[in-house]
N, C-alpha and C positions, 0 to 999 in steps of 0.2 A: 567266505569264512564266517561261520556262525558260532560266536564265542559263547552263546547261551548253552551250548552243549557241555560246557565245563563248569564245575562247581565254583561259585564265587560268593563272597560276602562283601557287602558294601561298607567300605571304610573311608573312602575319599570324597572330597567335595569336587565332583566332576560334572561337566567338563571344566578344565582349568582355562583361564583367560589366554587369548592370543592377542598381543598388543604391539603397536608400533613403538620404536625407540627413536623418535625424531631428533632429540637433542644429541644422542650419541652418534646417530647417522650424520648429522651436520658437522660435528666436531671432527669425525674421521674422514669426511669428504668422500666416502666410498659408496657402496650399495645401500639400499634401504634396509635397515635392520629392524627385525621384529623379535619378540620374546614370547615363548610359550611357558606360562608360569606354573610349572609343576612344583615350585616352592609353595604353591597355594592349595595343595591337596588336602590340607586341614588336619591330618592326624599328627598330633604332637608337634606342631609348628610346620608340618608339611614336608614334602620331598618325594623323590621319584620312587622310593621303595614302597610307598603306600599302594601304588598300582599293582606291584608284584604280590604284595601281601594279601590283596583281595583274593587272589587265586590260591596262594600257598596256604593261607589260614583256612580257606574252605576245604582244601584237600586234607589238611590236618584234622579238621572236624569230621570230615567224611570217613576218615580212618579211625575214629574213636579216640584221638589224642586228647589228653588233658593238660599237656605242657609242651612248650616248644623250646628248642635249644638252637642258638645260632652264634656266629662268630664274625668278627671284623676287627679293624684297627681300633686303637683306643678311642679316638673321636669318630666312631662309626655312626653315620646317619641311619644305616640299615638296622643296627642294634637298637637305637632309640625308637625307631618306628615299630620294630618287632615287639619291643617291650610294651609300647602303647597299644598295639593291636591285641596282644595277649590280655592286657588289663581290660580292654573293652569287651573282649569275648569271654572273660572269666576263666582264663587259662593260666597255668603257671608258666614261668619263663626264666631261663638261665642264659646269661650273656657271657661269652668268652671273648676277651679282648687281647689282641696281639700288639705289643709295643713295637711297631715297625720303625719308628723314628729313633728309639732309644732315649727319648726325652724323659726327664724326671721332674719337669716343671709342675708345680701344683695346679697351675691353670690347665695344662694339657691333660694331666692325669686325673683331675677331680672336678673340673668345671665343664661347661658346655654340654655335650651329649652324655658324658658320664654322669653328671649330676641328674640329668633327666631320666637316664636308665633307672637310677635309684629312686627317684620320685615316683616313677611308674611301678615301683615295687619289684624290679628285677635285680637279683643278686648278680654281681659281676665277678669274674675271675680273670686275672691278668697273666699273660704269658710273654716270654721274651720273643723278640723278632726271630723268625726262622723256624718257629715251632710248627710241627705237623698239626694244624688246627682241626683237620677232619678227624684225625685219630683222637685228639683231645675231646672233641664233641661226642664221639662214640663212647669214650670212657665215662663222660658225664651221663650219657643216655643209659649206660649200664647201671650207674648209681641210682638213677631214677626208677629204672625197671625193678631193681632190687628192693626199692622202697614201695613197690606196688603202683607206681605211676605208669602212664602210657605216653612216653615222649615222642615228639615228631622233630626230626632234625632238619633245619633249614640251611642250605648251603650258603656260604658267604655271599653277601649282596643279593640273596634270593635269586641267583642267576642260574636257573635251570629251565627246561622247556615249560614247566608250569608257571614259574615266576615271570618268564619272558612274555607270557600271554598278556600281562599288564601293559606291555609296550606295543604289542600288536593292537590292543584296544586303543592306546594313545595314538598310534598311526592312523587308525580309522577316524578317530575323533578330530585329529588335525586336518585331515583331508576334508571332512565335512565343514569345519570352521573356515578353512581357506575358501571353499566353494561359496559359503554363505557371505563371506566378506569380499568376494571377487578378487582374492589375492592369489597371484601365481607365485608359488614357492619354487625358487631356483636352487636353493641349498638349505639343508637342515644340519645344524652344527650342535654338538653337545659333548660333554665329558664322557669318556669311556674308560672303565676300570675292570670290574668283574665280568663284563661283556653282556650282561642280560638286557640292559637298556638298549644298546645298539643292535643286538641280535633281534629283539622283539620289534624294534622300529623297521629294520631291514626286512624281516619276514612279513610284517604287516604291509609296508609300502610296496614291496615287490609283489606280494600276494594279491593286492588290489590294483596292480599295474598303474601306480600313481606317477611313475617316472620322476619322483623326487629323490635326488641323491642325498645320501647321509654321509657326513664327515664326522668321525669320532676324534676328539682330541684326547690322546692318551695321557693318563695320570700315573701310570706305574710301569708297565712292560714296554719292551722295545717293539717297534712296528711289526716285524714279522710274526712275533709271538702273539701280539694283540690281535692282529687281523686273523690269524689262524684260530684263536680262541673264539672270536666273534663269529667267524664263518661256520665253525663246527656247531656252535649253539644255535645260530640262525637256521641251519639245515635241520637240526634236531627239533627246533620249534616248528618249522614248516611241516616236518613229518608228523608231529603231534597234532597239527591242525588238519592234516589230510591233504596238504598241498605240496607233497614232496617234489623236489626238482625246481621249485619256483625261485630259488636264490642262486644267482650266478656268482662265482668267486669275485669277479671284478666289481661287484656292487658293494663289497665290504672294503671300506677305506678308513685307515686311521693315520693320523699325523701325531707322532710321539716325540716331537721336537721340544715340547714345553714342560716335560717332566721335571727338569732341573736335576738336582743331585739325588733324588729318590722320591718315593711315595710319601706324601704328607710333609715334604720338606719345602719350606718357603722359597719363592723365587721373586725377583724384582718385578718381573712381568705380571705375576699374580697380584702382588701388592698394588701395582699401578692400576690393573684392571678392576680390582674391587673398589678402589677409591674413585676411579673414573665413572663406573656405573652408578655407584652410590650418589655421586655428586652431580650427575647429569640426569639420571632417570629415577632416583629415589629407590632403587632396588638393591637389596643386599645379596651378595654372592657368598660363597664359602671358600676357605683357603686351600682345600684339598682337591675338590672336583670342579665346581663351576667357575671358581676364580682362575684356575689354570686353563680351563677351556676357553674362557673369555679372553685371557691373555693371548691364546693362540688365535682366536678370531680377530682380535684387534691387530695383531702383528700381520696376519694374512691380508687384512684390508689395507693396511699401510703399504704392503708390498705389491698391491695391485692384483692379488690372487682372484678377486671377484670383479666382475664388470660393474661399473657404476649404475647401470640400468637394471641390475638384478635385485631380487628380493631374497634376503637371507634370514632365516628363522633360527634363533638361538634357543635351545631347550634348556631351561633353568631346572636343574635337578635338585635344587634345594640345599639345605645344610647350613644356613647362616648361623645356627646355634653354635657350630664349630668355631666361629670367630672368637668366642670367649675362651677357647683353649689356646688361642694364638695371640692373645692380647698384646704382648710385648712387641711383636714385629710391626705394629702400626704406630708405635710411639713417635717415630720420626716424621710421620705424615700428619700429625695433628695440626689443625688450623691454629693460627696465632691471632 
């Protein structure tokens, strides 16, 4: 897999660290836990979307675009990083936000990622949950075209074969780091939502025959739909790379038991996981993605899902800025 064949702009601080979590490992009494710090990618406080945007923004520039349009939930990490990438590259940016939770809280609707969207200079438009966001983006694109602009539409989460190349690259990076550290990785765990991160990881790890299994902890869809979404995108990414047929269906695994009442809706497990990691390892997770993924990992460790002799890497997808949009849910956990 020669990723240099594809246009790319350098936006992230890569490679991101791969570090042990000895305190959390000791408290849980399970396998040895490690963390891949993709919250440290650098662009506007970091996060996993930076890797995808390196390829997506390069494609936009190659096609002569002068503005980008994308969409996500109100507290979208992808939107914030897209706004930052556009600012860095001197491009216009319009952000469409879908209120999937129905919250009207000032913290949720105006703080966290939304605040940073605006600081980066991107206007935002908010839509009710259930809106056809792809159609909404196309309507905005037509507006920009009518005004003489050349817009490039980025799918939600940056999750298409071009964006997924960012996590093919991450897979290769992780294998090199593990080899350099003498670390045998028995499991890789992360949050899976729009499918691009997991699809890229699976395509990359399977393409290089690493034999590292990937477990996505779902944050939105039910397991059958999530796995199907990931598998389709992983295959499309493999096709884009020229390694068609490299991804077997049984290599795509998602556990969607930790979503709770819906996307972006708090759970007790998420709150516990965020506090636990913050107070043992000094690392901040986010309430929508990495917090729920860590809740799943913690619960699976407690249930004996992993062997105590195994090494488990948790991929931190970033998003701690989103904590400011959920300020109230942590009130009862404040130290006294």
